[in-house]
Structure formats: structure tokens, C-alpha cells
N, CA, C and O atoms as a GROMACS GRO file, in nm:
protein
  496
    1MET      N    1  -3.762 -23.528  -4.744
    1MET     CA    2  -3.794 -23.419  -4.831
    1MET      C    3  -3.831 -23.296  -4.746
    1MET      O    4  -3.911 -23.308  -4.654
    2PRO      N    5  -3.773 -23.181  -4.777
    2PRO     CA    6  -3.804 -23.063  -4.696
    2PRO      C    7  -3.944 -23.012  -4.719
    2PRO      O    8  -4.000 -23.021  -4.828
    3ASP      N    9  -4.000 -22.959  -4.611
    3ASP     CA   10  -4.134 -22.903  -4.617
    3ASP      C   11  -4.128 -22.764  -4.680
    3ASP      O   12  -4.054 -22.679  -4.632
    4ARG      N   13  -4.204 -22.740  -4.785
    4ARG     CA   14  -4.198 -22.613  -4.857
    4ARG      C   15  -4.271 -22.503  -4.780
    4ARG      O   16  -4.248 -22.385  -4.808
    5ASN      N   17  -4.355 -22.534  -4.687
    5ASN     CA   18  -4.427 -22.434  -4.610
    5ASN      C   19  -4.345 -22.382  -4.492
    5ASN      O   20  -4.385 -22.286  -4.426
    6CYS      N   21  -4.233 -22.444  -4.466
    6CYS     CA   22  -4.149 -22.404  -4.354
    6CYS      C   23  -4.072 -22.276  -4.392
    6CYS      O   24  -4.008 -22.269  -4.496
    7LYS      N   25  -4.082 -22.177  -4.306
    7LYS     CA   26  -4.012 -22.051  -4.331
    7LYS      C   27  -3.886 -22.045  -4.245
    7LYS      O   28  -3.886 -22.084  -4.128
    8ILE      N   29  -3.782 -21.997  -4.306
    8ILE     CA   30  -3.656 -21.980  -4.234
    8ILE      C   31  -3.629 -21.831  -4.226
    8ILE      O   32  -3.618 -21.763  -4.328
    9ASP      N   33  -3.617 -21.782  -4.104
    9ASP     CA   34  -3.587 -21.640  -4.085
    9ASP      C   35  -3.437 -21.623  -4.072
    9ASP      O   36  -3.373 -21.680  -3.983
   10ILE      N   37  -3.383 -21.546  -4.159
   10ILE     CA   38  -3.242 -21.514  -4.153
   10ILE      C   39  -3.230 -21.372  -4.100
   10ILE      O   40  -3.284 -21.277  -4.156
   11VAL      N   41  -3.160 -21.362  -3.990
   11VAL     CA   42  -3.143 -21.232  -3.927
   11VAL      C   43  -3.013 -21.171  -3.978
   11VAL      O   44  -2.905 -21.225  -3.958
   12GLU      N   45  -3.027 -21.058  -4.043
   12GLU     CA   46  -2.909 -20.988  -4.092
   12GLU      C   47  -2.908 -20.850  -4.030
   12GLU      O   48  -3.012 -20.789  -4.006
   13ASP      N   49  -2.787 -20.803  -4.004
   13ASP     CA   50  -2.773 -20.667  -3.952
   13ASP      C   51  -2.787 -20.570  -4.069
   13ASP      O   52  -2.709 -20.574  -4.164
   14SER      N   53  -2.883 -20.486  -4.059
   14SER     CA   54  -2.901 -20.388  -4.165
   14SER      C   55  -2.804 -20.272  -4.143
   14SER      O   56  -2.762 -20.248  -4.030
   15PRO      N   57  -2.768 -20.200  -4.248
   15PRO     CA   58  -2.677 -20.086  -4.232
   15PRO      C   59  -2.733 -19.978  -4.141
   15PRO      O   60  -2.657 -19.906  -4.076
   16GLU      N   61  -2.865 -19.965  -4.134
   16GLU     CA   62  -2.926 -19.864  -4.048
   16GLU      C   63  -2.897 -19.893  -3.902
   16GLU      O   64  -2.870 -19.801  -3.824
   17GLU      N   65  -2.902 -20.019  -3.863
   17GLU     CA   66  -2.875 -20.054  -3.724
   17GLU      C   67  -2.730 -20.028  -3.689
   17GLU      O   68  -2.700 -19.979  -3.580
   18LYS      N   69  -2.638 -20.059  -3.779
   18LYS     CA   70  -2.497 -20.034  -3.754
   18LYS      C   71  -2.472 -19.884  -3.744
   18LYS      O   72  -2.392 -19.840  -3.661
   19GLN      N   73  -2.536 -19.807  -3.827
   19GLN     CA   74  -2.521 -19.662  -3.822
   19GLN      C   75  -2.574 -19.609  -3.690
   19GLN      O   76  -2.514 -19.519  -3.631
   20LEU      N   77  -2.684 -19.663  -3.643
   20LEU     CA   78  -2.740 -19.620  -3.516
   20LEU      C   79  -2.644 -19.652  -3.402
   20LEU      O   80  -2.630 -19.572  -3.310
   21GLU      N   81  -2.579 -19.768  -3.407
   21GLU     CA   82  -2.485 -19.803  -3.302
   21GLU      C   83  -2.365 -19.709  -3.303
   21GLU      O   84  -2.318 -19.670  -3.196
   22ALA      N   85  -2.316 -19.674  -3.420
   22ALA     CA   86  -2.203 -19.581  -3.428
   22ALA      C   87  -2.243 -19.444  -3.377
   22ALA      O   88  -2.167 -19.379  -3.306
   23THR      N   89  -2.362 -19.400  -3.412
   23THR     CA   90  -2.411 -19.271  -3.365
   23THR      C   91  -2.425 -19.272  -3.213
   23THR      O   92  -2.388 -19.175  -3.146
   24SER      N   93  -2.477 -19.379  -3.159
   24SER     CA   94  -2.493 -19.391  -3.015
   24SER      C   95  -2.356 -19.385  -2.945
   24SER      O   96  -2.341 -19.320  -2.842
   25PHE      N   97  -2.258 -19.454  -3.002
   25PHE     CA   98  -2.124 -19.452  -2.945
   25PHE      C   99  -2.066 -19.311  -2.945
   25PHE      O  100  -2.007 -19.268  -2.846
   26VAL      N  101  -2.081 -19.241  -3.056
   26VAL     CA  102  -2.027 -19.105  -3.067
   26VAL      C  103  -2.094 -19.013  -2.966
   26VAL      O  104  -2.027 -18.930  -2.903
   27VAL      N  105  -2.225 -19.027  -2.949
   27VAL     CA  106  -2.297 -18.942  -2.853
   27VAL      C  107  -2.248 -18.969  -2.711
   27VAL      O  108  -2.225 -18.875  -2.636
   28HIS      N  109  -2.233 -19.096  -2.674
   28HIS     CA  110  -2.188 -19.129  -2.539
   28HIS      C  111  -2.044 -19.085  -2.516
   28HIS      O  112  -2.010 -19.038  -2.407
   29ALA      N  113  -1.959 -19.098  -2.617
   29ALA     CA  114  -1.820 -19.054  -2.603
   29ALA      C  115  -1.814 -18.903  -2.587
   29ALA      O  116  -1.738 -18.852  -2.505
   30ALA      N  117  -1.895 -18.830  -2.664
   30ALA     CA  118  -1.897 -18.684  -2.653
   30ALA      C  119  -1.947 -18.641  -2.515
   30ALA      O  120  -1.894 -18.546  -2.457
   31ARG      N  121  -2.048 -18.709  -2.463
   31ARG     CA  122  -2.097 -18.676  -2.329
   31ARG      C  123  -1.989 -18.698  -2.225
   31ARG      O  124  -1.974 -18.617  -2.133
   32GLY      N  125  -1.914 -18.806  -2.238
   32GLY     CA  126  -1.806 -18.834  -2.144
   32GLY      C  127  -1.698 -18.728  -2.148
   32GLY      O  128  -1.645 -18.688  -2.045
   33ILE      N  129  -1.666 -18.683  -2.269
   33ILE     CA  130  -1.563 -18.579  -2.283
   33ILE      C  131  -1.612 -18.448  -2.226
   33ILE      O  132  -1.536 -18.377  -2.160
   34ILE      N  133  -1.737 -18.415  -2.252
   34ILE     CA  134  -1.789 -18.286  -2.206
   34ILE      C  135  -1.805 -18.285  -2.054
   34ILE      O  136  -1.777 -18.183  -1.991
   35ARG      N  137  -1.850 -18.394  -1.996
   35ARG     CA  138  -1.879 -18.395  -1.852
   35ARG      C  139  -1.755 -18.405  -1.766
   35ARG      O  140  -1.749 -18.346  -1.658
   36GLY      N  141  -1.655 -18.479  -1.811
   36GLY     CA  142  -1.536 -18.499  -1.728
   36GLY      C  143  -1.431 -18.394  -1.755
   36GLY      O  144  -1.386 -18.376  -1.868
   37GLN      N  145  -1.390 -18.323  -1.650
   37GLN     CA  146  -1.294 -18.215  -1.666
   37GLN      C  147  -1.158 -18.269  -1.712
   37GLN      O  148  -1.096 -18.211  -1.800
   38LYS      N  149  -1.113 -18.379  -1.653
   38LYS     CA  150  -0.984 -18.436  -1.693
   38LYS      C  151  -0.988 -18.483  -1.839
   38LYS      O  152  -0.895 -18.457  -1.915
   39ALA      N  153  -1.094 -18.551  -1.875
   39ALA     CA  154  -1.106 -18.600  -2.012
   39ALA      C  155  -1.112 -18.483  -2.110
   39ALA      O  156  -1.049 -18.487  -2.216
   40ARG      N  157  -1.187 -18.380  -2.075
   40ARG     CA  158  -1.201 -18.262  -2.160
   40ARG      C  159  -1.065 -18.196  -2.182
   40ARG      O  160  -1.032 -18.158  -2.294
   41ARG      N  161  -0.988 -18.184  -2.077
   41ARG     CA  162  -0.858 -18.118  -2.089
   41ARG      C  163  -0.757 -18.206  -2.163
   41ARG      O  164  -0.672 -18.154  -2.235
   42LYS      N  165  -0.767 -18.336  -2.147
   42LYS     CA  166  -0.679 -18.425  -2.224
   42LYS      C  167  -0.712 -18.418  -2.373
   42LYS      O  168  -0.622 -18.419  -2.456
   43VAL      N  169  -0.839 -18.411  -2.405
   43VAL     CA  170  -0.880 -18.400  -2.545
   43VAL      C  171  -0.833 -18.266  -2.602
   43VAL      O  172  -0.788 -18.261  -2.717
   44MET      N  173  -0.844 -18.159  -2.525
   44MET     CA  174  -0.796 -18.028  -2.572
   44MET      C  175  -0.646 -18.034  -2.600
   44MET      O  176  -0.600 -17.983  -2.702
   45LEU      N  177  -0.569 -18.095  -2.510
   45LEU     CA  178  -0.425 -18.107  -2.528
   45LEU      C  179  -0.394 -18.190  -2.653
   45LEU      O  180  -0.307 -18.153  -2.732
   46PHE      N  181  -0.463 -18.301  -2.669
   46PHE     CA  182  -0.440 -18.387  -2.786
   46PHE      C  183  -0.473 -18.313  -2.915
   46PHE      O  184  -0.397 -18.321  -3.012
   47LEU      N  185  -0.585 -18.242  -2.918
   47LEU     CA  186  -0.624 -18.170  -3.040
   47LEU      C  187  -0.525 -18.060  -3.075
   47LEU      O  188  -0.489 -18.043  -3.192
   48LEU      N  189  -0.480 -17.986  -2.975
   48LEU     CA  190  -0.383 -17.879  -3.001
   48LEU      C  191  -0.248 -17.936  -3.044
   48LEU      O  192  -0.183 -17.880  -3.132
   49ALA      N  193  -0.206 -18.045  -2.982
   49ALA     CA  194  -0.079 -18.107  -3.021
   49ALA      C  195  -0.086 -18.160  -3.165
   49ALA      O  196   0.008 -18.144  -3.242
   50LEU      N  197  -0.199 -18.222  -3.199
   50LEU     CA  198  -0.216 -18.272  -3.335
   50LEU      C  199  -0.221 -18.158  -3.436
   50LEU      O  200  -0.161 -18.168  -3.544
   51ALA      N  201  -0.291 -18.050  -3.403
   51ALA     CA  202  -0.297 -17.934  -3.493
   51ALA      C  203  -0.159 -17.871  -3.510
   51ALA      O  204  -0.122 -17.832  -3.621
   52LEU      N  205  -0.082 -17.862  -3.402
   52LEU     CA  206   0.053 -17.807  -3.411
   52LEU      C  207   0.142 -17.897  -3.495
   52LEU      O  208   0.220 -17.848  -3.576
   53LEU      N  209   0.132 -18.027  -3.476
   53LEU     CA  210   0.211 -18.121  -3.556
   53LEU      C  211   0.176 -18.109  -3.704
   53LEU      O  212   0.265 -18.106  -3.789
   54LEU      N  213   0.048 -18.100  -3.734
   54LEU     CA  214   0.008 -18.085  -3.874
   54LEU      C  215   0.055 -17.951  -3.930
   54LEU      O  216   0.094 -17.943  -4.047
   55LEU      N  217   0.051 -17.847  -3.850
   55LEU     CA  218   0.098 -17.716  -3.894
   55LEU      C  219   0.247 -17.722  -3.929
   55LEU      O  220   0.288 -17.670  -4.032
   56ILE      N  221   0.325 -17.783  -3.843
   56ILE     CA  222   0.470 -17.793  -3.867
   56ILE      C  223   0.497 -17.880  -3.990
   56ILE      O  224   0.578 -17.844  -4.075
   57LEU      N  225   0.429 -17.994  -3.999
   57LEU     CA  226   0.447 -18.081  -4.115
   57LEU      C  227   0.403 -18.013  -4.244
   57LEU      O  228   0.468 -18.028  -4.348
   58GLY      N  229   0.294 -17.939  -4.238
   58GLY     CA  230   0.243 -17.871  -4.357
   58GLY      C  231   0.333 -17.759  -4.404
   58GLY      O  232   0.338 -17.729  -4.523
   59ALA      N  233   0.404 -17.697  -4.311
   59ALA     CA  234   0.494 -17.588  -4.348
   59ALA      C  235   0.632 -17.637  -4.389
   59ALA      O  236   0.707 -17.562  -4.451
   60THR      N  237   0.667 -17.761  -4.355
   60THR     CA  238   0.802 -17.811  -4.385
   60THR      C  239   0.798 -17.930  -4.480
   60THR      O  240   0.815 -17.914  -4.601
   61LEU      N  241   0.777 -18.048  -4.426
   61LEU     CA  242   0.789 -18.171  -4.505
   61LEU      C  243   0.681 -18.186  -4.612
   61LEU      O  244   0.709 -18.234  -4.723
   62LEU      N  245   0.560 -18.147  -4.581
   62LEU     CA  246   0.450 -18.166  -4.676
   62LEU      C  247   0.424 -18.045  -4.764
   62LEU      O  248   0.328 -18.044  -4.841
   63ALA      N  249   0.509 -17.942  -4.755
   63ALA     CA  250   0.487 -17.820  -4.833
   63ALA      C  251   0.480 -17.846  -4.983
   63ALA      O  252   0.394 -17.789  -5.050
   64PRO      N  253   0.568 -17.930  -5.040
   64PRO     CA  254   0.556 -17.955  -5.185
   64PRO      C  255   0.426 -18.027  -5.223
   64PRO      O  256   0.369 -18.002  -5.328
   65VAL      N  257   0.382 -18.116  -5.137
   65VAL     CA  258   0.259 -18.191  -5.165
   65VAL      C  259   0.137 -18.102  -5.148
   65VAL      O  260   0.036 -18.121  -5.216
   66LEU      N  261   0.146 -18.004  -5.058
   66LEU     CA  262   0.032 -17.916  -5.029
   66LEU      C  263   0.035 -17.786  -5.108
   66LEU      O  264  -0.029 -17.689  -5.069
   67ASN      N  265   0.108 -17.784  -5.216
   67ASN     CA  266   0.113 -17.666  -5.302
   67ASN      C  267  -0.025 -17.646  -5.365
   67ASN      O  268  -0.070 -17.731  -5.441
   68PRO      N  269  -0.093 -17.535  -5.334
   68PRO     CA  270  -0.229 -17.516  -5.384
   68PRO      C  271  -0.238 -17.500  -5.536
   68PRO      O  272  -0.344 -17.521  -5.594
   69HIS      N  273  -0.126 -17.465  -5.600
   69HIS     CA  274  -0.128 -17.454  -5.746
   69HIS      C  275  -0.133 -17.590  -5.813
   69HIS      O  276  -0.184 -17.602  -5.925
   70GLU      N  277  -0.080 -17.692  -5.746
   70GLU     CA  278  -0.078 -17.827  -5.803
   70GLU      C  279  -0.187 -17.916  -5.746
   70GLU      O  280  -0.251 -17.992  -5.819
   71HIS      N  281  -0.209 -17.908  -5.616
   71HIS     CA  282  -0.304 -17.996  -5.546
   71HIS      C  283  -0.399 -17.911  -5.462
   71HIS      O  284  -0.388 -17.909  -5.340
   72LEU      N  285  -0.489 -17.844  -5.527
   72LEU     CA  286  -0.579 -17.751  -5.456
   72LEU      C  287  -0.668 -17.823  -5.356
   72LEU      O  288  -0.679 -17.780  -5.241
   73ILE      N  289  -0.732 -17.932  -5.397
   73ILE     CA  290  -0.825 -18.003  -5.308
   73ILE      C  291  -0.751 -18.060  -5.188
   73ILE      O  292  -0.799 -18.049  -5.075
   74GLY      N  293  -0.636 -18.120  -5.210
   74GLY     CA  294  -0.558 -18.177  -5.099
   74GLY      C  295  -0.514 -18.070  -5.001
   74GLY      O  296  -0.521 -18.090  -4.879
   75ALA      N  297  -0.470 -17.956  -5.054
   75ALA     CA  298  -0.428 -17.847  -4.965
   75ALA      C  299  -0.545 -17.793  -4.885
   75ALA      O  300  -0.532 -17.768  -4.765
   76LEU      N  301  -0.660 -17.776  -4.951
   76LEU     CA  302  -0.778 -17.727  -4.879
   76LEU      C  303  -0.821 -17.824  -4.769
   76LEU      O  304  -0.851 -17.781  -4.657
   77VAL      N  305  -0.825 -17.951  -4.799
   77VAL     CA  306  -0.866 -18.051  -4.699
   77VAL      C  307  -0.768 -18.050  -4.582
   77VAL      O  308  -0.810 -18.053  -4.466
   78PHE      N  309  -0.639 -18.047  -4.612
   78PHE     CA  310  -0.538 -18.048  -4.506
   78PHE      C  311  -0.552 -17.927  -4.414
   78PHE      O  312  -0.557 -17.942  -4.292
   79TRP      N  313  -0.559 -17.806  -4.472
   79TRP     CA  314  -0.565 -17.686  -4.390
   79TRP      C  315  -0.700 -17.672  -4.321
   79TRP      O  316  -0.707 -17.617  -4.210
   80LEU      N  317  -0.807 -17.718  -4.383
   80LEU     CA  318  -0.937 -17.718  -4.314
   80LEU      C  319  -0.936 -17.813  -4.195
   80LEU      O  320  -1.000 -17.785  -4.093
   81ALA      N  321  -0.865 -17.925  -4.208
   81ALA     CA  322  -0.853 -18.018  -4.094
   81ALA      C  323  -0.777 -17.952  -3.980
   81ALA      O  324  -0.814 -17.967  -3.864
   82CYS      N  325  -0.670 -17.879  -4.012
   82CYS     CA  326  -0.595 -17.806  -3.908
   82CYS      C  327  -0.684 -17.703  -3.839
   82CYS      O  328  -0.684 -17.691  -3.717
   83ILE      N  329  -0.759 -17.629  -3.919
   83ILE     CA  330  -0.849 -17.527  -3.864
   83ILE      C  331  -0.957 -17.592  -3.778
   83ILE      O  332  -0.990 -17.541  -3.671
   84TRP      N  333  -1.012 -17.703  -3.825
   84TRP     CA  334  -1.117 -17.773  -3.750
   84TRP      C  335  -1.064 -17.821  -3.615
   84TRP      O  336  -1.132 -17.806  -3.514
   85LEU      N  337  -0.946 -17.879  -3.613
   85LEU     CA  338  -0.888 -17.926  -3.487
   85LEU      C  339  -0.867 -17.810  -3.389
   85LEU      O  340  -0.896 -17.821  -3.270
   86THR      N  341  -0.816 -17.699  -3.441
   86THR     CA  342  -0.791 -17.583  -3.356
   86THR      C  343  -0.921 -17.524  -3.301
   86THR      O  344  -0.930 -17.491  -3.183
   87LEU      N  345  -1.020 -17.510  -3.388
   87LEU     CA  346  -1.149 -17.454  -3.341
   87LEU      C  347  -1.218 -17.547  -3.242
   87LEU      O  348  -1.283 -17.500  -3.148
   88THR      N  349  -1.206 -17.677  -3.261
   88THR     CA  350  -1.264 -17.772  -3.166
   88THR      C  351  -1.199 -17.756  -3.029
   88THR      O  352  -1.267 -17.753  -2.927
   89ALA      N  353  -1.067 -17.746  -3.028
   89ALA     CA  354  -0.996 -17.725  -2.901
   89ALA      C  355  -1.036 -17.591  -2.838
   89ALA      O  356  -1.052 -17.583  -2.717
   90LEU      N  357  -1.051 -17.488  -2.920
   90LEU     CA  358  -1.092 -17.356  -2.870
   90LEU      C  359  -1.232 -17.361  -2.808
   90LEU      O  360  -1.254 -17.305  -2.701
   91LEU      N  361  -1.324 -17.428  -2.875
   91LEU     CA  362  -1.461 -17.439  -2.821
   91LEU      C  363  -1.462 -17.519  -2.692
   91LEU      O  364  -1.536 -17.484  -2.599
   92LEU      N  365  -1.383 -17.626  -2.684
   92LEU     CA  366  -1.374 -17.701  -2.559
   92LEU      C  367  -1.314 -17.616  -2.448
   92LEU      O  368  -1.356 -17.626  -2.333
   93ALA      N  369  -1.217 -17.532  -2.481
   93ALA     CA  370  -1.156 -17.444  -2.380
   93ALA      C  371  -1.256 -17.341  -2.330
   93ALA      O  372  -1.263 -17.315  -2.210
   94ILE      N  373  -1.334 -17.283  -2.420
   94ILE     CA  374  -1.437 -17.187  -2.378
   94ILE      C  375  -1.541 -17.256  -2.290
   94ILE      O  376  -1.583 -17.201  -2.189
   95PHE      N  377  -1.582 -17.377  -2.330
   95PHE     CA  378  -1.678 -17.452  -2.250
   95PHE      C  379  -1.620 -17.483  -2.112
   95PHE      O  380  -1.690 -17.471  -2.012
   96ASP      N  381  -1.493 -17.521  -2.107
   96ASP     CA  382  -1.427 -17.550  -1.980
   96ASP      C  383  -1.422 -17.426  -1.892
   96ASP      O  384  -1.445 -17.434  -1.771
   97LEU      N  385  -1.393 -17.312  -1.952
   97LEU     CA  386  -1.391 -17.186  -1.877
   97LEU      C  387  -1.528 -17.155  -1.818
   97LEU      O  388  -1.538 -17.115  -1.702
   98LEU      N  389  -1.632 -17.172  -1.897
   98LEU     CA  390  -1.767 -17.146  -1.847
   98LEU      C  391  -1.806 -17.241  -1.735
   98LEU      O  392  -1.869 -17.199  -1.638
   99ILE      N  393  -1.769 -17.367  -1.747
   99ILE     CA  394  -1.799 -17.465  -1.642
   99ILE      C  395  -1.725 -17.430  -1.513
   99ILE      O  396  -1.783 -17.436  -1.405
  100VAL      N  397  -1.598 -17.394  -1.524
  100VAL     CA  398  -1.519 -17.360  -1.405
  100VAL      C  399  -1.578 -17.236  -1.338
  100VAL      O  400  -1.588 -17.231  -1.215
  101ARG      N  401  -1.616 -17.135  -1.416
  101ARG     CA  402  -1.676 -17.014  -1.358
  101ARG      C  403  -1.809 -17.046  -1.289
  101ARG      O  404  -1.839 -16.993  -1.182
  102SER      N  405  -1.888 -17.132  -1.351
  102SER     CA  406  -2.016 -17.170  -1.293
  102SER      C  407  -1.997 -17.245  -1.161
  102SER      O  408  -2.068 -17.220  -1.064
  103GLU      N  409  -1.900 -17.336  -1.158
  103GLU     CA  410  -1.873 -17.410  -1.034
  103GLU      C  411  -1.820 -17.318  -0.925
  103GLU      O  412  -1.852 -17.336  -0.807
  104ALA      N  413  -1.739 -17.219  -0.963
  104ALA     CA  414  -1.687 -17.124  -0.864
  104ALA      C  415  -1.800 -17.040  -0.806
  104ALA      O  416  -1.803 -17.015  -0.685
  105ARG      N  417  -1.893 -16.996  -0.891
  105ARG     CA  418  -2.009 -16.920  -0.841
  105ARG      C  419  -2.094 -17.005  -0.747
  105ARG      O  420  -2.139 -16.958  -0.643
  106ARG      N  421  -2.114 -17.129  -0.785
  106ARG     CA  422  -2.195 -17.219  -0.702
  106ARG      C  423  -2.128 -17.243  -0.567
  106ARG      O  424  -2.195 -17.244  -0.464
  107ALA      N  425  -1.995 -17.261  -0.566
  107ALA     CA  426  -1.922 -17.281  -0.441
  107ALA      C  427  -1.925 -17.156  -0.355
  107ALA      O  428  -1.938 -17.164  -0.233
  108GLU      N  429  -1.912 -17.039  -0.419
  108GLU     CA  430  -1.918 -16.914  -0.344
  108GLU      C  431  -2.056 -16.894  -0.282
  108GLU      O  432  -2.067 -16.852  -0.166
  109ARG      N  433  -2.159 -16.924  -0.358
  109ARG     CA  434  -2.296 -16.911  -0.306
  109ARG      C  435  -2.318 -17.006  -0.188
  109ARG      O  436  -2.379 -16.967  -0.088
  110ALA      N  437  -2.269 -17.129  -0.199
  110ALA     CA  438  -2.285 -17.226  -0.090
  110ALA      C  439  -2.208 -17.180   0.033
  110ALA      O  440  -2.255 -17.197   0.146
  111LEU      N  441  -2.090 -17.124   0.013
  111LEU     CA  442  -2.011 -17.075   0.126
  111LEU      C  443  -2.079 -16.956   0.194
  111LEU      O  444  -2.080 -16.947   0.316
  112ARG      N  445  -2.136 -16.866   0.115
  112ARG     CA  446  -2.207 -16.752   0.175
  112ARG      C  447  -2.328 -16.798   0.254
  112ARG      O  448  -2.356 -16.745   0.362
  113GLU      N  449  -2.401 -16.896   0.201
  113GLU     CA  450  -2.516 -16.948   0.274
  113GLU      C  451  -2.473 -17.016   0.403
  113GLU      O  452  -2.538 -17.001   0.506
  114LYS      N  453  -2.363 -17.090   0.396
  114LYS     CA  454  -2.313 -17.158   0.515
  114LYS      C  455  -2.267 -17.057   0.620
  114LYS      O  456  -2.298 -17.071   0.738
  115LEU      N  457  -2.193 -16.956   0.578
  115LEU     CA  458  -2.149 -16.854   0.671
  115LEU      C  459  -2.265 -16.770   0.724
  115LEU      O  460  -2.265 -16.729   0.840
  116GLY      N  461  -2.362 -16.746   0.639
  116GLY     CA  462  -2.482 -16.672   0.683
  116GLY      C  463  -2.559 -16.749   0.787
  116GLY      O  464  -2.608 -16.690   0.884
  117ASP      N  465  -2.571 -16.881   0.771
  117ASP     CA  466  -2.642 -16.964   0.868
  117ASP      C  467  -2.566 -16.970   0.999
  117ASP      O  468  -2.628 -16.965   1.106
  118GLU      N  469  -2.435 -16.981   0.994
  118GLU     CA  470  -2.355 -16.989   1.116
  118GLU      C  471  -2.356 -16.856   1.189
  118GLU      O  472  -2.357 -16.852   1.312
  119GLY      N  473  -2.354 -16.746   1.113
  119GLY     CA  474  -2.355 -16.613   1.177
  119GLY      C  475  -2.487 -16.586   1.246
  119GLY      O  476  -2.488 -16.523   1.352
  120SER      N  477  -2.597 -16.632   1.190
  120SER     CA  478  -2.727 -16.606   1.251
  120SER      C  479  -2.747 -16.695   1.374
  120SER      O  480  -2.815 -16.654   1.469
  121THR      N  481  -2.691 -16.814   1.376
  121THR     CA  482  -2.706 -16.900   1.493
  121THR      C  483  -2.614 -16.857   1.605
  121THR      O  484  -2.648 -16.877   1.722
  122SER      N  485  -2.498 -16.799   1.575
  122SER     CA  486  -2.407 -16.756   1.682
  122SER      C  487  -2.454 -16.626   1.747
  122SER      O  488  -2.419 -16.600   1.862
  123ASN      N  489  -2.531 -16.544   1.677
  123ASN     CA  490  -2.584 -16.418   1.734
  123ASN      C  491  -2.697 -16.444   1.832
  123ASN      O  492  -2.721 -16.359   1.918
  124GLN      N  493  -2.764 -16.553   1.824
  124GLN     CA  494  -2.880 -16.578   1.910
  124GLN      C  495  -2.842 -16.638   2.039
  124GLN      O  496  -2.929 -16.665   2.122
   0.00000   0.00000   0.00000
């Protein structure tokens, strides 16, 4: 006969924990994309290619389906997705430009310090 005072703990994954794991994954993936120049540029290329593909499809094959007079919500969602992809690629490009300029300034400063140190030691 089972003991009625015995407690059985059932461990279940709550939706909050799964949401936290997904959020953590997204944050780490975004950090990887932002920090790595190659990854950042590959993502920019992918986003622009996808936006261009959607633009071409929306203007040709999907034009009847995306008629705003018949399917307003679908057309808005589609074109907002195209705009979002393009703006994301644009923001990544601006960020990449700022990073490259910052690294160039840092390298120039290091080179000037190195040349300044060598010039002062050769004069003495």
C-alpha cells in the first residue's frame, strides 16, 4: 500500500523558463553578429538579398495577392517586412562603418605613438 505522506515532485518546464532560454539565445546571437565583422557583413548581405527578393516577388508574382484594395492587412505586413529587412541592413551597415572608422583611428593613433617613440629614441 502506498504511503500517503510521500510527496512526489514532478519537475515541469514552465513557459517562463523556455522564454528565458529563447531570449538568452537571441541576445547571444545578436552579440555574435554585432562583434564579428564577417558575420555582420554576411547578415547584411542576406538581409538585402531577402529584401530584394521580396521586392521583386511583391511587384511581379505576388502583386495580385498583395492588392491593398482586397487584402490590406496582408499587403501592409508584407511591405512592412520588406522595409524592416532593409532598415535592419542599413543600421548594420552604419554600425559597421562606425566600427571601421573607430578601428582606423585607433590604428593611426598607435602608429603615431610608435613612430613618436622611435623618433625620440633615434635623436638621443
